N, C-alpha and C positions, 0 to 999 in steps of 0.2 A: 504493500500500500504506500510505497514511497511517493511523496508528493500529494497524496490524497488526504483529506481531512479525517482525523480520528476522533471518535467520540468515546471517551474513556470513563467507564463506570467503576467507582471505587466502593466496594462493600466495606462496612466498618469504618466509614469515612469520618466519623466523629471521635474515633479513638486515638490513642497515642500515635500510631504510625500514620493513620489517615490525616490527622491534623498537621503532622510534619510534612506530608506530601502537599497538602494545601498551601502551607507556608512556602515551600520551595517553588511550586507552580506559580503562586502569586508574585514571587520575586523574579522568576525567570520564565515568563509566559512564552508560549509557542503558538503562533497564529494558526497552525495546522492541527491544533489539539483543543478539543472541548472537554472539560472535566466535569463530572457529576459525582458528588460525594453523598453517599447514602448513610443514614444512621438507622438504628433499630426503630426509631419513630416512623420511618417510611414504610416499614413492613417487616413481617416475621419471616426470616429466611429459612426457618425450620419447617415452613409450610410451602409446598410447591406452588399452590395457586397464587399466593402472595408474591412469591419470587418471580414467577413468569409474568405476573401483572406489571412488576417494576421493569422487567426487561422489555416488555412490549411498549411501555410508556416512554422509555428513554432510547430504545433501539441502539445500544452501544455496539461499537466495532471491536473494542478492547475492554477487558475487565482486569482490575487488580482486586483480588479477593483477600480481604483482611478480616472479614467478620468471623467471629468465633466466640464460644464460651471460654473464657480464660480466668485464671486465678493463680494465686501463689501456692507455695508448697503445702501448707496446712489445709487450704481449701481443697486442693486436689486430693490429698490423702483421704478426706472425709466424703468426697463426692465423685469418685472415679466413674461410676455408672452414668451419672448425669453428664459428665464431661464427654464420655464416649457417645452416648445417644444423641445429644444436642449437636455435637460437631459432625457426626456422621450424616445427620439429616441436612444440616446447613451446606456441607460441602457437596453432597450429591445433588441437591437442588440447584445450587449455583452453576455447577458444571452442566447439568442437564438443561437448564434454562439457557446457558450460553450456547450449547449445541443447537437447541431448538430455534434459537434466535439468529443463528449464523454468525456468532462472534468469531473474529479472526484469531484472537490470541487472548489467553487467560494466564495471568501470573498469580499464583496462590502462595500464601505465606505459611510456612511450616515453622519448625523450631528445633534447636539442637537437642532438646529433650527427647526427640523421637529416636535418637540413636541408641544402640544396645548399651545396657548398663555395664556389661562385661565386654570390653573391647580393647583394642590397641589404640594408642594415641600418637599423633593427632588423628581425629576422625575426619573422613572425607566423604564426598557425595556417593561413593560406591558402597558404603557400609550401612546404609539406612536400614536394610532388612536382615542384617546378619545375626540378630538375636533379640531377646526380649528387652524392652526398655526398663528403666528403673521402676520398681514396683510402686513407688510413691505417686506416680502420675501416669500409670499404664493406660487409663481410659483416654485421656487427652492425647497421649503419644500415639496410640494405635489409630485413633481417628485421624490424626494428622498424617500418619504414614499412608493411610488409604487414599489421600489426595494424590500421592505419587502413583498408586495403583490405577486410579481413575485417569490420570494424565496419560499413562502408558496405554491403557485400554482405548481411550478416545483416539490416540494416535494410530494404534495398530488397526482398529476397525474403521476409522473415519478420516485418518490423516490430519486430525486437528492438532494445532500447535498450542497445546496447553502445557505449561511448565510450572515450576515452583521455586521459591527462594527459601533458604534456611538461614535465618538470622540468628546470631548469638543473642545474649540477654539485652533487651532494648530498654532504654530509659530516656526520659526527657519531659518537656512541657506536655500537659494534657494527659499525663499518665494517671493510673488509678492509685490514689494515695490512701485508700481504705486500709485501716490498721490490720484487718483480719484477712482480706482477700487479695491484697496487692502482692506484687513481686518485691524482691529484696530491696532494691534501691529506693523506690518510692515509699515503701513501708518504713524504712529507716529514716527517710527525710521527714515523714509525718510524725514518727515517734519522737525524734529529736526536737522538732518544732514544738510539740506538746510539752516536752521536758522544759525547754527554755521558757515557754509561756507561763509555766507554773513555778518558775524560779528554781527548778531542779539543778543538781550538779552531777547527776549520774545518768549516763546513757547506756541502757541495757540492750544488748544484741542477742537474739535467740540463737543458740547453737555455740559451737566452739570458735567460730570465725575462721577456721582453717580451710574450708572448701574454696576452690579456685573457680573463677568465672572470667569469661571474656564479655565485656560490656560494650555495646555500640550505642552512640548517641542517636536519638530518633531522627534528627535532621540529616545526619550522615546516611542512615539507612534509607531515608526517603530519596535522597539523590541517587543512591545505588539502585533502588527499585525502578526509578524512572529510566536509568541507563539500561537495566535489564529489559524493560518494556520496549525500548527503542532499538536495542542493539544485540540482545541475546536471543538466539533462535533455535535452541536445543530443547527437547522435551525433558532431558535429564535435569535434576535439580541443581542449583548452584548455591553454595554457602556464602552468605554475606556476613563477614565477621572481621573484627580487628585482627591484627597479626598475633601470632602465638606469643610473641615476647610481651604483649600487652595484657596477658592474663594476670588477674589480680585476686588476692584473697578477699573474703568477706570482711575480715578484720581491717585490711587496708582500705577497703571501700568505705567502711564506717568512719575511719580516720579522715578520709577525704571529705566525707559529708560533714563531719565535725568542723573541719577547716572551712568548709563552705559557709557554715553558720557562725564562724569565729567563736566556736564553743571550746572552752578550755577545761571543762570538767572531766570526770573519769569515765572511761568506756569499760563496761562490764559485760562479760560473756556468760550467758545462762546455758551451761553445758547439760542441763537436764532436758533441753529441747533438741529435737532431731536436726541433723545437719543436711539431710537429703544427699543427693549424689555428690561425691567429693570433687569430681572434675568432669568436664566434657570438652576438653581442648579440641578445637576445630581448626583444620587447615583451610586457609583462604587462597591456596595456590591457584585454583581455577579463576577466582576473582582477580588476583594480581596479574595473571596472564592476560586477561581481557582488558582490565583497566589498571595498568601498572602505575599510573601517576596519581591515583586517587589519594587524597589527603584526609585522614581522619582527624576529627577534633580531639585535642588532648583531653584525657579523662578528667583532670582537675578542672579544666575550663568548662567542660560539659556539665560536671557536677555543680559547679558554682552557678552556671546559667540556669540549671534546673531548680536549684534551691531558691534563687532570686525570683524565678517565675512562680514557684509555689507560694512564696511569701507575699507576692504582689497580686495573686489571683485566687484568694480564698473564696471569692464569690462564685467562681466557675469551676474550681478544682473538684475532681471526684474524690470525696472524702469518705 
């Protein structure tokens, strides 16, 4: 479709990554692209009749599929069945509606948690189905893996160019800062904000702080997703992650958040709480080969920007 106008529909458009894509698109508009950002208020994607209604309404040529039921470690542990059933329905409906509507390309969002719990590191795109995921979030992980199965099926039977991206742990403005259902970075930001507001001097982090993670700033991920939409033409998934050398412990992440708040109190680790998967180091060799000059935002800068956004946007932040 080179030179032709694209109408790009983004599911989950009001979430962390969707808002980041909006920010990037608004700053760097392309006259050959029209962007539509959907939220859960527009329709329930777990119901096919509502999904196909939206596709008929907007007639997209391209889809970035971000919508999902998501949550942090402890929410996953308690609701694996819910995560599996909801995400299986959403993913099947979006791809089926894309096919029925003649969508040219779909880019779906997976997660590094889909990889086998017991594996060699670094993990890469060839290892998605090599063994069971970590038991703490098997429902979400298996549902996300099935997106790769759907992509392969649509290609083999219908030659559809549906693909997927696998980001490492994402954080940034418009994240979910709920204390119970959020991921680690926004959860810690919210917790420390509460400590400071109540005059506290002790910042408690659940777990030992030893697990390692690669974190990607949402605005960096948004830029990469747009590059994938425009320039990546393979059905096989592609990992979108910071470099292996940028892997950081939860403890060091908590310290960076404390610096972002200029907090000088004590950081305490509650070792009675579960750590989850110790590491999920991902290789971004495929990404670096395609986009060798891409520059990631330094972690400390991204954390500081996210903290400042959260402090200034209490009225719209998901709490």
